[in-house]
N, CA, C and O atoms as CSV, one atom per row, in Angstrom:
chain,resi,resn,atom,element,x,y,z
A,1,MET,N,N,0.838,-1.179,0.000
A,1,MET,CA,C,0.000,0.000,0.000
A,1,MET,C,C,0.882,1.241,0.000
A,1,MET,O,O,1.827,1.349,0.781
A,2,TRP,N,N,0.561,2.161,-0.878
A,2,TRP,CA,C,1.338,3.381,-1.016
A,2,TRP,C,C,0.767,4.467,-0.132
A,2,TRP,O,O,-0.440,4.710,-0.146
A,3,LEU,N,N,1.611,5.119,0.630
A,3,LEU,CA,C,1.187,6.243,1.457
A,3,LEU,C,C,1.744,7.532,0.864
A,3,LEU,O,O,2.939,7.636,0.588
A,4,GLN,N,N,0.884,8.486,0.677
A,4,GLN,CA,C,1.299,9.757,0.103
A,4,GLN,C,C,2.136,10.516,1.111
A,4,GLN,O,O,1.704,10.728,2.244
A,5,THR,N,N,3.324,10.924,0.714
A,5,THR,CA,C,4.219,11.606,1.632
A,5,THR,C,C,4.235,13.110,1.430
A,5,THR,O,O,4.652,13.847,2.323
A,6,LYS,N,N,3.787,13.580,0.265
A,6,LYS,CA,C,3.730,15.025,0.068
A,6,LYS,C,C,2.282,15.461,-0.087
A,6,LYS,O,O,1.453,14.729,-0.627
A,7,GLU,N,N,1.992,16.653,0.389
A,7,GLU,CA,C,0.640,17.171,0.310
A,7,GLU,C,C,0.341,17.641,-1.101
A,7,GLU,O,O,1.175,18.268,-1.752
A,8,LEU,N,N,-0.865,17.328,-1.564
A,8,LEU,CA,C,-1.305,17.838,-2.852
A,8,LEU,C,C,-1.999,19.171,-2.626
A,8,LEU,O,O,-2.709,19.351,-1.637
A,9,SER,N,N,-1.793,20.097,-3.543
A,9,SER,CA,C,-2.520,21.358,-3.423
A,9,SER,C,C,-3.993,21.104,-3.716
A,9,SER,O,O,-4.339,20.133,-4.388
A,10,LEU,N,N,-4.848,21.968,-3.216
A,10,LEU,CA,C,-6.288,21.744,-3.313
A,10,LEU,C,C,-6.816,21.831,-4.736
A,10,LEU,O,O,-7.927,21.371,-5.002
A,11,ASP,N,N,-6.054,22.405,-5.656
A,11,ASP,CA,C,-6.534,22.484,-7.034
A,11,ASP,C,C,-6.342,21.169,-7.797
A,11,ASP,O,O,-6.854,21.022,-8.907
A,12,ILE,N,N,-5.617,20.223,-7.220
A,12,ILE,CA,C,-5.452,18.909,-7.846
A,12,ILE,C,C,-6.619,18.041,-7.394
A,12,ILE,O,O,-6.674,17.635,-6.233
A,13,ARG,N,N,-7.547,17.753,-8.295
A,13,ARG,CA,C,-8.765,17.015,-7.964
A,13,ARG,C,C,-8.592,15.517,-8.141
A,13,ARG,O,O,-9.269,14.742,-7.466
A,14,GLU,N,N,-7.705,15.088,-9.028
A,14,GLU,CA,C,-7.462,13.665,-9.256
A,14,GLU,C,C,-5.966,13.404,-9.180
A,14,GLU,O,O,-5.148,14.271,-9.488
A,15,TRP,N,N,-5.631,12.200,-8.767
A,15,TRP,CA,C,-4.231,11.801,-8.755
A,15,TRP,C,C,-4.150,10.311,-9.060
A,15,TRP,O,O,-5.116,9.574,-8.860
A,16,GLN,N,N,-2.996,9.874,-9.544
A,16,GLN,CA,C,-2.810,8.474,-9.895
A,16,GLN,C,C,-1.834,7.825,-8.921
A,16,GLN,O,O,-0.751,8.348,-8.657
A,17,CYS,N,N,-2.245,6.672,-8.394
A,17,CYS,CA,C,-1.398,5.920,-7.470
A,17,CYS,C,C,-0.210,5.344,-8.245
A,17,CYS,O,O,-0.402,4.692,-9.271
A,18,PRO,N,N,1.011,5.579,-7.766
A,18,PRO,CA,C,2.176,5.052,-8.476
A,18,PRO,C,C,2.297,3.528,-8.381
A,18,PRO,O,O,2.977,2.915,-9.203
A,19,ASP,N,N,1.643,2.908,-7.384
A,19,ASP,CA,C,1.711,1.453,-7.242
A,19,ASP,C,C,0.677,0.743,-8.102
A,19,ASP,O,O,1.028,-0.113,-8.914
A,20,CYS,N,N,-0.602,1.093,-7.930
A,20,CYS,CA,C,-1.672,0.358,-8.621
A,20,CYS,C,C,-2.120,1.033,-9.910
A,20,CYS,O,O,-2.893,0.451,-10.672
A,21,LYS,N,N,-1.651,2.246,-10.167
A,21,LYS,CA,C,-1.984,3.022,-11.372
A,21,LYS,C,C,-3.456,3.416,-11.463
A,21,LYS,O,O,-3.902,3.864,-12.519
A,22,ASN,N,N,-4.221,3.258,-10.379
A,22,ASN,CA,C,-5.616,3.700,-10.369
A,22,ASN,C,C,-5.669,5.209,-10.208
A,22,ASN,O,O,-4.837,5.806,-9.525
A,23,THR,N,N,-6.661,5.817,-10.850
A,23,THR,CA,C,-6.887,7.248,-10.697
A,23,THR,C,C,-7.893,7.452,-9.575
A,23,THR,O,O,-8.955,6.829,-9.557
A,24,HIS,N,N,-7.552,8.324,-8.647
A,24,HIS,CA,C,-8.397,8.595,-7.488
A,24,HIS,C,C,-8.919,10.018,-7.570
A,24,HIS,O,O,-8.171,10.946,-7.879
A,25,ASP,N,N,-10.197,10.184,-7.294
A,25,ASP,CA,C,-10.845,11.489,-7.289
A,25,ASP,C,C,-11.005,11.935,-5.839
A,25,ASP,O,O,-11.665,11.259,-5.050
A,26,ARG,N,N,-10.415,13.050,-5.492
A,26,ARG,CA,C,-10.435,13.511,-4.102
A,26,ARG,C,C,-11.836,13.841,-3.623
A,26,ARG,O,O,-12.159,13.613,-2.457
A,27,ASP,N,N,-12.682,14.380,-4.509
A,27,ASP,CA,C,-14.046,14.734,-4.113
A,27,ASP,C,C,-14.863,13.486,-3.790
A,27,ASP,O,O,-15.629,13.471,-2.827
A,28,ILE,N,N,-14.698,12.451,-4.591
A,28,ILE,CA,C,-15.424,11.199,-4.341
A,28,ILE,C,C,-14.924,10.565,-3.049
A,28,ILE,O,O,-15.725,10.098,-2.241
A,29,ASN,N,N,-13.621,10.544,-2.847
A,29,ASN,CA,C,-13.075,9.977,-1.611
A,29,ASN,C,C,-13.556,10.739,-0.384
A,29,ASN,O,O,-13.856,10.135,0.646
A,30,ALA,N,N,-13.631,12.065,-0.489
A,30,ALA,CA,C,-14.125,12.871,0.628
A,30,ALA,C,C,-15.586,12.547,0.918
A,30,ALA,O,O,-15.976,12.423,2.079
A,31,ALA,N,N,-16.393,12.409,-0.131
A,31,ALA,CA,C,-17.807,12.085,0.057
A,31,ALA,C,C,-17.979,10.726,0.721
A,31,ALA,O,O,-18.843,10.563,1.583
A,32,ILE,N,N,-17.170,9.754,0.332
A,32,ILE,CA,C,-17.225,8.419,0.945
A,32,ILE,C,C,-16.876,8.511,2.429
A,32,ILE,O,O,-17.544,7.902,3.265
A,33,ASN,N,N,-15.836,9.267,2.752
A,33,ASN,CA,C,-15.421,9.408,4.154
A,33,ASN,C,C,-16.487,10.114,4.983
A,33,ASN,O,O,-16.752,9.709,6.115
A,34,ILE,N,N,-17.100,11.161,4.442
A,34,ILE,CA,C,-18.165,11.872,5.162
A,34,ILE,C,C,-19.353,10.946,5.397
A,34,ILE,O,O,-19.935,10.949,6.482
A,35,LYS,N,N,-19.714,10.159,4.395
A,35,LYS,CA,C,-20.827,9.223,4.543
A,35,LYS,C,C,-20.533,8.193,5.630
A,35,LYS,O,O,-21.407,7.875,6.436
A,36,LYS,N,N,-19.299,7.666,5.654
A,36,LYS,CA,C,-18.928,6.688,6.677
A,36,LYS,C,C,-19.026,7.285,8.081
A,36,LYS,O,O,-19.480,6.622,9.013
A,37,ILE,N,N,-18.599,8.534,8.226
A,37,ILE,CA,C,-18.685,9.196,9.528
A,37,ILE,C,C,-20.146,9.405,9.914
A,37,ILE,O,O,-20.521,9.234,11.074
A,38,ALA,N,N,-20.964,9.773,8.935
A,38,ALA,CA,C,-22.379,10.044,9.208
A,38,ALA,C,C,-23.124,8.805,9.680
A,38,ALA,O,O,-24.026,8.908,10.511
A,39,VAL,N,N,-22.758,7.626,9.159
A,39,VAL,CA,C,-23.455,6.400,9.554
A,39,VAL,C,C,-22.749,5.681,10.695
A,39,VAL,O,O,-23.193,4.620,11.134
A,40,GLY,N,N,-21.645,6.257,11.178
A,40,GLY,CA,C,-20.996,5.746,12.373
A,40,GLY,C,C,-19.962,4.666,12.171
A,40,GLY,O,O,-19.597,3.990,13.133
A,41,THR,N,N,-19.475,4.475,10.965
A,41,THR,CA,C,-18.403,3.512,10.753
A,41,THR,C,C,-17.069,4.231,10.724
A,41,THR,O,O,-17.019,5.447,10.543
A,42,THR,N,N,-16.004,3.496,10.900
A,42,THR,CA,C,-14.684,4.115,10.882
A,42,THR,C,C,-14.218,4.311,9.457
A,42,THR,O,O,-14.621,3.587,8.546
A,43,VAL,N,N,-13.363,5.299,9.282
A,43,VAL,CA,C,-12.848,5.630,7.943
A,43,VAL,C,C,-11.673,4.761,7.625
A,43,VAL,O,O,-11.092,4.878,6.547
């Protein structure tokens, strides 16, 4: 599992994992995390 060591600026909305080559959307990930918190599960 790859851990991001440098902060991305807020204008970067998508990024690609150097290990799995998947493209990740920060807005979608944030929405998933907010939903998990709202229903009481851990992130």
